[in-house]
TISEDO-961939 format. One record per atom (N, C-alpha, C): y, z, x; residue in one letter. Coordinates in steps of 0.1 Angstrom, whole numbers, plus 5000, padded with zeros to 4 digits. Each point is the difference from the previous one (the first is absolute). Example, Ala and Ser with C-alpha at 12.3 -4.5 7.8 and 13.67 -1.06 7.14 Angstrom:
REM TISEDO-961939
494350785132a 501250004991a 501250005009a 501149934996s 501150005009s 501150084992s 
REM end
This chain:
REM TISEDO-961939
498850005009x 501250004991x 501350005009x 500949904998x 501250005008x 501050104996x 501050025009x 501050104998x 500749994986x 500449884997x 500849994987x 499250044988x 498749975000x 499150044989x 499950154999x 499850065012x 499950155001x 501250074995x 501249955004x 501350054996x 500150004985x 499749884994x 500249984986x 499050094992x 498850015005x 498950084994x 500450155000x 500550055011x 500450145001x 501250034990x 500949905000x 501250024991x 499550004985x 499249914996x 499550004987x 499350124996x 499150055008x 499250124997x 500950124999x 501050015009x 500950115000x 500950014988x 500649884996x 500949994989x 499350024987x 498949924998x 499350014987x 499350144998x 499450055011x 499450134999x 501050114997x 501150005006x 501050114998x 500749994987x 500249884995x 500649984986x 499150064990x 498749975000x 499150054990x 499850155001x 499950055013x 499850145002x 501250084996x 501249955004x 501250084996x 500250014985x 499749894993x 500150004985x 499050104994x 498850005006x 499050094995x 500450155002x 500550035012x 500450135004x 501250054992x 500949914998x 501250034993x 499750044985x 499149924994x 499650034986x 499250135000x 499250025010x 499250125000x 500950135002x 501049985008x 500950115002x 500950044988x 500449894993x 500950024988x 499250064989x 498849934997x 499250044989x 499350145003x 499750025013x 499350125003x 500950115004x 501349994999x 501050105003x 499950065014x 500049915010x 499950045014x 501149935008x 500950095005x 501149955009x 499549955013x 498950075005x 499449965013x 499549854999x 499349974989x 499449874998x 501149894998x 501150044993x 501149904999x 500649985014x 500250105008x 500549985014x 499049915008x 498750034998x 499049925007x 500149854996x 500349984987x 500249864995x 501249935007x 501150085001x 501249955007x 499749965014x 499250085007x 499649975013x 499249865001x 499149984990x 499349884999x 500949884998x 501050024991x 501049894997x 500749965013x 500450105009x 500649975012x 499149925009x 498750024999x 499149925008x 500149854997x 500349964988x 500249864996x 501149945008x 501150075001x 501149955008x 499750005015x 499250105004x 499650015014x 499249885004x 499049964992x 499249895003x 500849875000x 501049994991x 500849885000x 500849995013x 500650115004x 500850005013x 499149975012x 498850065000x 499049975011x 499749855001x 499749944988x 499749864999x 501149925006x 501350024995x 501149935005x 500250015015x 499950135005x 500250035014x 498949935009x 498850004995x 498949945008x 500249845001x 500349944988x 500249865000x 501149965008x 501250075000x 501149965007x 499850025015x 499350115004x 499850035014x 499149905007x 499249924992x 499149905006x 500649865000x 501349994998x 500649875002x 500149965015x 499949885002x 500149955014x 501350035007x 500150005013x 501250025007x 500949884997x 501350025000x 501049904998x 501150015010x 501049924999x 501250005009x 500750134999x 500250054988x 500850124998x 499150135003x 498749995000x 499150115002x 498949965010x 500449975013x 499049955009x 498950105003x 500150134997x 499050105003x 499150024987x 500349934990x 499250014987x 500650104990x 499250034990x 500650084989x 499150134997x 499350045010x 499050114998x 500750134996x 501350025004x 500750134996x 500350004985x 499949894993x 500250014986x 498950084993x 498950015006x 498950084994x 500350155002x 500750035011x 500450145002x 501150044990x 500949904997x 501050024990x 499350044987x 499049924996x 499250024988x 499450145000x 499550055011x 499450135001x 501150114999x 501249975005x 501050104999x 500450024985x 500149884993x 500350014986x 499050074992x 498749975004x 498950074993x 500150155002x 500350045012x 500250155003x 501150064992x 501149934998x 501150054993x 499750014985x 499349904995x 499550004986x 499150124997x 499150025009x 499050114999x 500750135000x 501050015010x 500750135001x 500850034987x 500749894995x 500850024988x 499150044988x 498849944999x 499150034989x 499650155002x 499750045012x 499650145002x 501150104996x 501249975004x 501150094997x 500350014985x 499849884993x 500250004986x 499050084993x 498750005004x 498950084995x 500350155002x 500450035013x 500350135003x 501250064992x 501049924997x 501150054992x 499550034986x 499249924994x 499450024987x 499250134999x 499250025011x 499250125000x 500850135001x 501050005009x 500950115001x 500750034987x 500549904994x 500850024987x 499150064989x 498749964999x 499150054991x 499650155003x 499850025013x 499550135005x 501050114999x 501349975003x 501050105000x 501050004989x 500149884993x 501050004990x 499549964986x 498849954999x 499549964987x 498550054998x 499850125006x 498650055000x 499450024986x 500950044991x 499650034987x 499549884992x 500549885005x 499649884993x 498749935005x 499450065010x 498849955006x 498850024990x 499349884997x 499050014990x 498650005007x 499050044992x 498649995005x 499549864999x 499649945012x 499549864999x 498749994994x 499649884995x 498749974994x 499149965011x 498849964996x 499049955010x 500349865005x 500849924992x 500349865004x 500649985014x 501050095003x 500649985013x 499050045011x 499150094998x 499050045009x 499149885003x 499649934990x 499149885001x 500849895008x 501349984996x 500849905007x 500150035015x 500150135004x 500150045014x 498749965007x 498950024994x 498749975007x 499949845002x 500449934989x 500049855001x 500949955011x 501250075001x 501049965010x 499550025014x 499450125002x 499550035014x 499049905004x 499149964992x 498949905003x 500649875003x 500949954991x 500549875001x 501049995012x 500950105002x 500949995011x 499450015014x 498950085000x 499350025013x 499349875004x 499449934990x 499449875002x 501049905004x 501250004994x 501149915004x 500550035014x 500050135004x 500450035014x 499049935010x 498750024998x 499149955010x 500049845000x 500149954988x 500149854999x 501249945007x 501250064997x 501249955007x 500050035015x 499550125004x 500050035014x 499149915008x 498849964994x 499149915006x 500749875004x 500649944990x 500749875002x 501350015008x 500750124999x 501250025008x 499650005015x 498950065003x 499650015014x 499649865005x 499449924991x 499649865004x 501349925003x 501050024992x 501349935001x 500950075011x 499650125004x 500850085009x 501550014994x 500050044987x 501350004993x 500550144998x 501150055006x 500650134997x 500450024986x 500549894994x 500550014986x 498850034990x 498949935002x 498850024991x 499350135004x 500150045012x 499550145004x 500850104993x 501349995000x 500950094992x 499650004985x 499849884995x 499649994986x 498750074997x 499049995010x 498850064998x 500250164999x 500850055009x 500350145000x 500850044987x 500749914995x 500650024987x 499050024989x 498949925001x 498950024990x 499350145003x 499850035013x 499450135003x 500850124995x 501449995002x 500850104995x 500050024985x 499849894993x 499850004985x 498750074997x 499049985007x 498750064998x 500150155002x 500750045011x 500250145003x 500950074989x 501049934995x 500850054990x 499250034987x 499049914998x 499150014988x 499150125002x 499650035012x 499350135003x 500850124996x 501349995004x 500950114997x 500250014985x 500049894993x 500250004985x 498750064994x 498949965005x 498750054995x 499950165001x 500450055011x 500050145002x 501050074991x 501249955000x 501150064992x 499650004985x 499549884995x 499749994986x 498850094997x 499050005009x 498950094997x 500350144999x 500950055009x 500450145000x 500950034988x 500849904996x 500950014988x 499150024988x 498949924999x 499150014988x 499350145000x 500050075011x 499350135001x 501150114996x 501249954996x 501050104996x 501250015009x 499849955012x 501150015010x 500949884999x 500749994989x 500849884997x 501049975010x 500550105008x 501049975010x 499549925012x 498649995001x 499449925011x 500249854998x 500349964988x 500349854998x 501249965008x 501250074999x 501149965008x 499850045015x 499250105003x 499750035014x 499349895006x 499149934993x 499349895004x 501049885004x 501049994992x 501049905003x 500750035013x 500350125003x 500650045013x 499149975012x 498750024998x 499049975011x 499949855002x 500149934989x 499949855001x 501349955007x 501150064997x 501349975007x 499850015015x 499550125005x 499950025014x 499049915007x 498949974993x 499149905006x 500549865001x 500849964990x 500549875000x 501149995011x 500850105002x 501149995010x 499450005014x 498950075002x 499350005013x 499549865003x 499449934991x 499549875002x 501249905003x 501150024992x 501249925002x 500650015014x 500050135005x 500650035013x 499149925011x 498750014999x 499149945010x 500249855000x 500149934988x 500249864999x 501449965006x 501050084997x 501449975004x 500050015016x 499450115005x 500150025014x 499349895008x 498849964995x 499249895007x 500849875000x 500649964988x 500849884999x 501350015009x 500650115001x 501250025008x 499749985015x 498950065004x 499549995014x 499949855004x 499449924991x 499749865003x 501349924999x 501050054993x 501349934999x 500850025013x 499850115007x 500850045011x 499449975014x 499149905000x 499349955012x 499450125008x 499350084992x 499350115007x 498849955008x 499750065011x 498949965009x 498750034993x 499049935005x 498650034995x 499650145005x 498950054994x 499550135004x 499349985014x 499850115007x 499550005014x 498749945001x 499150014990x 498749945001x 500149855000x 500849954991x 500249854999x 500549955014x 501050065005x 500649965012x 499050015012x 499250105000x 499050025010x 498949895000x 499649964987x 499149894999x 500549875005x 501349974997x 500749885004x 500150005016x 500450115005x 500150025015x 498749975007x 498950074995x 498749985006x 499549865000x 500349934988x 499649864998x 500749915010x 501450025001x 500849915009x 499650025014x 499850125005x 499650035014x 498749945004x 499149974990x 498749945002x 500149855001x 501149944997x 500149865000x 500049945014x 499449885002x 500049945013x 501449975006x 500250045012x 501349985007x 501050114999x 499850094991x 500950114998x 499750125009x 501050035009x 499750115009x 500350144994x 501150004992x 500450124993x 501049974989x 500350104992x 501149994990x 501250085005x 501149945001x 501250065004x 500850064988x 499949944989x 500750044988x 499249964987x 499950094991x 499449964987x 500950074989x 500649924991x 500750064989x 499549934987x 499950084990x 499649944987x 501050044989x 500149924990x 500850034989x 499449954987x 500050084989x 499549954988x 501149934992x 499649884995x 500949924992x 499249974987x 500350094990x 499250004988x 498650045003x 499049924996x 498650035004x 499649925012x 500949945007x 499749935013x 500550075012x 499549965012x 500450075012x 500649905010x 501150035006x 500549925011x 499850085013x 499749935011x 499850065013x 500849945011x 500750095008x 500749965012x 499150055011x 499749905009x 499050035010x 500449955014x 499950085010x 500349965014x 498750025008x 499449895006x 498850015007x 500349965015x 499250065009x 500149965014x 498849915003x 500349895007x 499049915005x 500149995015x 499149945006x 500049985015x 501349945005x 500650065010x 501349965005x 500049855004x 498949965006x 499949865005x 499649904990x 499950044987x 499749904989x 501149904999x 499649884997x 501049894997x 500650034986x 501149934997x 500650014987x 499049954989x 499349905003x 499049954991x 498950104997x 499550065011x 499050104998x 500450124992x 501250055003x 500650124994x 500249974985x 500549874997x 500249964986x 498750004993x 499049945006x 498749994994x 499450144996x 500250105009x 499550134998x 500750064988x 501349995000x 500850054989x 499649944986x 499849875000x 499649934988x 498650054995x 499150025010x 498750054997x 500050134993x 500950095006x 500150144995x 500649994986x 501149924998x 500649994987x 499149964989x 499249895003x 499049954990x 498950104997x 499550075011x 498950094998x 500550134992x 501250055002x 500450114992x 500249974986x 500649884997x 500349964986x 498749974993x 498949965007x 498849974994x 499250124997x 500050105009x 499250124999x 500750114992x 501349994998x 500750104992x 500749934989x 499449984988x 500549924989x 501450044995x 500350135002x 501350054995x 501249965009x 499649965012x 501149965010x 500549864996x 501349994997x 500649884997x 500549925012x 500550075010x 500549935012x 500050095012x 499749945011x 500050085013x 501049935009x 501150075005x 500949955010x 499650055013x 499649915009x 499450045013x 501049965012x 500250105008x 500849975013x 499150035011x 500049915010x 499150015012x 500750055012x 499550115006x 500650055012x 499149985012x 500649995012x 499149985012x 499350135003x 498749995002x 499250125003x 499750005015x 498850055004x 499650015014x 499449865004x 500249975012x 499749865004x 498549985002x 499350095006x 498649985003x 499050084991x 500550074990x 499150084992x 499549914988x 498750014998x 499449934989x 499150104993x 500550034988x 499350114992x 498749954994x 498950075003x 498749964995x 499649865002x 500549955012x 499649865003x 500849904993x 501050034994x 500949904993x 500949945009x 
REM end
């Protein structure tokens, strides 16, 4: 299955699934007299917009380089992730506000929920957890931060439904104040997920270097290439979900310009072939030791 089909399939599943689930939970919350379930439904409605934004961000980020954007459009996917994080945070704060209002200012108006919201919570947990694994599987295949954020949006909805289930269950046992308490717990969980998504997207927007393990793998690989005596400099920066590398290598001092160029080209091609996330390697060749040949190279 090619990328475009996967992107379209993920978007359709996310939008259609969330529309039906949010309507079901909203009806269950209203009919079943559960504020926690209504809040849970609002969270699912926000997932519809999240999937739309993820779809737009992924499609735009995969446009070819052009004159105005010679380095590509990968950062547009980070922009989509930032927007997703903000939407998720806004949803969480809205739910938290509702819970606080009911718990401290409208406590006498809290009603005993029926069994319907409890059933809706179980259905939501199962469906949203399945959507998380489905979306995350294809997001990893696409290496898409936006769809990974969307997957975590599904997981946060499943977690919020767990909170709804516990709150509604305790409310049915007579502890009616636990329904708005569940809303507050849902709020905290959603904001935590939103923060993680926002932080990851921001790091990739700011040309943050790769982690030490990734840089070590690249370094070990380059040093093992024929003609390379050592690495003088290695810098990496994340550009959306892709990596750019600035590399300085030392080759034999008595190498001809043609030989040094051939070594650099070989290293360039080998790195891009063996590290799929690497979009480009800029290599500078320095003179090394004249008579040293590493490992017979």
